[in-house]
Kinemage of the C-alpha trace (Angstrom):
@kinemage 1
@onewidth
@group {chain A} dominant
@subgroup {mainchain}
@vectorlist {calphas} color= white
{ca met a 1} P -7.608 27.932 -11.370
{ca arg a 2} L -10.262 26.380 -13.561
{ca ala a 3} L -12.393 23.851 -11.680
{ca arg a 4} L -10.837 25.138 -8.442
{ca his a 5} L -13.484 23.538 -6.233
{ca lys a 6} L -13.168 20.145 -7.933
{ca ile a 7} L -9.356 20.245 -7.715
{ca phe a 8} L -9.461 21.298 -4.064
{ca glu a 9} L -11.856 18.455 -3.260
{ca ala a 10} L -9.481 15.992 -4.934
{ca leu a 11} L -6.461 17.308 -3.018
{ca lys a 12} L -7.813 18.445 0.353
{ca asn a 13} L -6.606 15.313 2.180
{ca thr a 14} L -3.041 15.396 0.864
{ca pro a 15} L -0.258 15.554 3.468
{ca glu a 16} L 0.840 18.996 4.605
{ca gly a 17} L 4.453 18.751 3.384
{ca leu a 18} L 3.538 18.350 -0.276
{ca arg a 19} L 4.334 21.190 -2.651
{ca phe a 20} L 2.641 21.774 -5.971
{ca cys a 21} L 2.946 23.361 -9.406
{ca arg a 22} L 0.210 24.653 -11.661
{ca thr a 23} L -0.270 23.076 -15.047
{ca trp a 24} L -2.132 23.575 -18.274
{ca asp a 25} L -3.053 20.297 -19.986
{ca lys a 26} L -0.483 18.355 -17.915
{ca arg a 27} L 2.374 20.803 -18.601
{ca ala a 28} L 3.943 23.182 -16.091
{ca lys a 29} L 4.499 25.933 -18.627
{ca tyr a 30} L 4.325 29.119 -16.667
{ca pro a 31} L 6.969 31.796 -16.088
{ca glu a 32} L 7.864 30.730 -12.555
{ca asn a 33} L 10.301 27.904 -11.926
{ca gln a 34} L 8.161 25.445 -9.999
{ca tyr a 35} L 11.209 23.923 -8.319
{ca gln a 36} L 12.579 27.241 -7.044
{ca asn a 37} L 9.159 28.618 -6.073
{ca pro a 38} L 6.877 25.707 -5.172
{ca phe a 39} L 3.321 26.384 -4.079
{ca thr a 40} L 1.214 25.181 -1.182
{ca leu a 41} L -2.188 23.800 -2.144
{ca glu a 42} L -3.896 27.077 -1.215
{ca glu a 43} L -1.429 29.097 -3.303
{ca val a 44} L -1.638 26.918 -6.418
{ca leu a 45} L -5.434 27.031 -6.431
{ca glu a 46} L -5.355 30.841 -6.682
{ca leu a 47} L -3.340 30.756 -9.932
{ca asp a 48} L -4.278 30.259 -13.580
{ca gly a 49} L -4.199 26.705 -14.888
{ca asn a 50} L -6.398 23.646 -15.247
{ca gly a 51} L -4.394 21.123 -13.258
{ca val a 52} L -2.033 20.525 -10.372
{ca gly a 53} L 1.183 18.539 -10.193
{ca val a 54} L 2.867 17.439 -6.976
{ca leu a 55} L 6.596 18.162 -6.823
{ca leu a 56} L 8.907 15.256 -6.115
{ca gly a 57} L 12.192 14.688 -4.304
{ca arg a 58} L 13.189 17.242 -1.677
{ca his a 59} L 10.506 19.654 -2.891
{ca ser a 60} L 7.830 17.701 -0.980
{ca leu a 61} L 9.080 16.657 2.449
{ca thr a 62} L 7.730 15.036 5.568
{ca thr a 63} L 9.044 13.686 8.858
{ca ile a 64} L 7.926 10.254 10.042
{ca asn a 65} L 9.097 8.971 13.431
{ca gly a 66} L 11.892 11.545 13.459
{ca lys a 67} L 13.216 10.639 9.979
{ca lys a 68} L 12.952 12.883 6.916
{ca tyr a 69} L 11.498 11.711 3.616
{ca gly a 70} L 11.047 13.195 0.140
{ca leu a 71} L 8.430 12.177 -2.383
{ca gly a 72} L 9.002 9.748 -5.258
{ca ala a 73} L 6.679 8.161 -7.811
{ca val a 74} L 6.429 4.980 -9.853
{ca asp a 75} L 4.518 5.676 -13.061
{ca phe a 76} L 3.141 2.765 -15.083
{ca asp a 77} L 2.646 3.992 -18.666
{ca gly a 78} L 0.454 1.376 -20.302
{ca thr a 79} L -0.101 -2.261 -21.175
{ca asp a 80} L 2.504 -4.624 -19.711
{ca ser a 81} L 4.473 -1.793 -18.093
{ca asp a 82} L 4.378 -4.012 -14.999
{ca leu a 83} L 6.479 -6.553 -16.955
{ca ser a 84} L 8.988 -3.820 -17.813
{ca phe a 85} L 9.074 -2.896 -14.123
{ca glu a 86} L 9.720 -6.493 -13.038
{ca his a 87} L 12.434 -6.931 -15.666
{ca his a 88} L 14.350 -3.824 -14.592
{ca val a 89} L 13.618 -3.507 -10.863
{ca gly a 90} L 13.736 -7.210 -10.109
{ca phe a 91} L 10.401 -7.995 -8.472
{ca pro a 92} L 6.737 -8.041 -9.573
{ca ala a 93} L 4.904 -4.707 -9.404
{ca lys a 94} L 2.035 -6.412 -7.577
{ca gln a 95} L 4.390 -6.698 -4.575
{ca leu a 96} L 4.601 -2.903 -4.247
{ca thr a 97} L 3.156 -1.582 -1.003
{ca lys a 98} L -0.328 -0.081 -1.260
{ca thr a 99} L -0.027 3.693 -1.392
{ca val a 100} L -1.741 6.833 -2.670
{ca thr a 101} L -2.243 6.270 -6.393
{ca val a 102} L -3.597 8.484 -9.169
{ca ser a 103} L -4.626 7.697 -12.750
{ca ser a 104} L -5.446 9.633 -15.890
{ca gly a 105} L -8.064 7.043 -16.731
{ca lys a 106} L -6.120 5.730 -19.702
{ca lys a 107} L -5.824 1.940 -19.859
{ca asp a 108} L -3.164 0.434 -17.568
{ca arg a 109} L -1.852 3.826 -16.419
{ca lys a 110} L -1.275 4.901 -12.850
{ca gln a 111} L 1.205 6.748 -10.661
{ca met a 112} L 2.033 5.431 -7.209
{ca leu a 113} L 3.476 7.916 -4.695
{ca tyr a 114} L 6.060 6.825 -2.101
{ca trp a 115} L 8.017 8.479 0.678
{ca ile a 116} L 11.739 8.050 -0.054
{ca pro a 117} L 14.097 8.075 2.977
{ca glu a 118} L 16.382 11.096 2.993
{ca asp a 119} L 19.529 8.944 2.768
{ca tyr a 120} L 18.311 7.659 -0.632
{ca leu a 121} L 17.241 10.994 -2.124
{ca asp a 122} L 20.657 11.798 -3.592
{ca leu a 123} L 21.258 8.208 -4.743
{ca leu a 124} L 18.193 7.870 -6.953
{ca asp a 125} L 17.841 9.264 -10.469
{ca ala a 126} L 14.742 9.605 -12.592
{ca lys a 127} L 14.460 6.704 -15.030
{ca glu a 128} L 12.188 5.793 -17.937
{ca leu a 129} L 12.600 2.141 -18.879
{ca gly a 130} L 10.872 -0.557 -20.870
{ca ile a 131} L 11.375 -3.807 -22.708
{ca glu a 132} L 10.480 -4.673 -26.273
{ca gly a 133} L 6.783 -5.302 -26.727
{ca cys a 134} L 5.817 -3.720 -23.391
{ca ser a 135} L 4.994 -0.202 -22.322
{ca lys a 136} L 7.529 1.762 -20.326
{ca phe a 137} L 7.442 2.690 -16.662
{ca glu a 138} L 9.052 5.665 -14.955
{ca leu a 139} L 10.774 6.128 -11.627
{ca arg a 140} L 10.364 9.807 -10.765
{ca ile a 141} L 12.240 11.910 -8.247
{ca gly a 142} L 14.202 15.157 -7.965
{ca asn a 143} L 13.200 17.997 -10.264
{ca gln a 144} L 10.097 16.287 -11.567
{ca tyr a 145} L 6.391 16.402 -10.819
{ca ser a 146} L 3.470 14.012 -11.088
{ca met a 147} L -0.035 15.090 -12.041
{ca val a 148} L -2.525 14.624 -9.217
{ca ala a 149} L -5.596 16.621 -10.285
{ca gly a 150} L -7.105 18.460 -13.198
{ca ala a 151} L -7.527 18.168 -16.932
{ca his a 152} L -6.172 15.497 -19.220
{ca asp a 153} L -6.284 15.906 -22.994
{ca glu a 154} L -7.584 12.372 -23.667
{ca thr a 155} L -9.774 11.593 -20.617
{ca pro a 156} L -12.213 13.380 -18.292
{ca gly a 157} L -9.260 14.089 -15.954
{ca tyr a 158} L -7.119 12.678 -13.179
{ca phe a 159} L -8.690 10.714 -10.331
{ca trp a 160} L -7.541 8.854 -7.232
{ca val a 161} L -7.224 5.080 -7.423
{ca asn a 162} L -6.195 5.137 -3.748
{ca ser a 163} L -7.133 8.515 -2.283
{ca pro a 164} L -5.222 10.300 0.494
{ca ala a 165} L -8.592 10.422 2.279
{ca asp a 166} L -8.382 6.683 2.958
{ca thr a 167} L -4.804 5.644 2.119
{ca ser a 168} L -1.500 6.988 3.411
{ca ile a 169} L 1.507 7.593 1.219
{ca ala a 170} L 3.625 4.534 2.016
{ca ile a 171} L 7.331 4.518 2.743
{ca ala a 172} L 9.020 2.968 -0.291
{ca pro a 173} L 9.758 -0.729 0.271
{ca ile a 174} L 13.434 -1.661 0.510
{ca leu a 175} L 13.201 -3.804 -2.659
{ca leu a 176} L 12.115 -0.745 -4.628
{ca leu a 177} L 14.832 1.438 -3.084
{ca glu a 178} L 17.585 -1.099 -3.762
{ca gly a 179} L 16.437 -1.824 -7.320
{ca trp a 180} L 16.076 1.883 -8.062
{ca glu a 181} L 19.527 2.606 -6.647
{ca glu a 182} L 21.083 -0.061 -8.905
{ca leu a 183} L 19.278 1.336 -11.946
{ca ser a 184} L 20.498 4.833 -11.048
{ca lys a 185} L 24.074 3.640 -11.491
{ca lys a 186} L 23.342 2.663 -15.125
{ca lys a 187} L 22.498 4.638 -18.255
{ca asn a 188} L 18.896 4.702 -19.500
{ca ile a 189} L 18.797 1.744 -21.865
{ca tyr a 190} L 15.670 0.437 -23.533
{ca ser a 191} L 16.463 -3.230 -23.144
{ca gln a 192} L 15.049 -6.272 -24.874
{ca arg a 193} L 14.075 -9.544 -23.309
């Protein structure tokens, strides 16, 4: 892995249950199926690539107080994506619980990682939504990954906004879970205000 030491330093405090895929310029384009053969951090760092993505849904699991959780992500994709989020999910993004967050360094872009209770994992679908005049946001889960370290084609690379060294991955707030569940029942529609 290119920049192995730098990537390890960025990821060394991540929770043990996370599973990873190797990437090249943000894309997991290698012969293995990352969802059938996920890697531990140690394994992914031994492979070719210049970045690391964390696998979502049931691919990255943990147990908290006897309950199982999979990993989900809320990805804000640019200017006013928080307004798109509020429009579709039903509450302001600033009310989201503080959690481990990563950014590419591009303006108004970040991915927030959340533990999703097991009883919601099969109810939630990946969504990419926006409103006219505002950037989109994504709700990621299942057979998806989120970049957490390595190269980016337009910036110096991914970095922690809230690092796992000093912030825990939060359990998704009930407002997010309920709003996401409702959106999962609908088709992906780019709506207007």
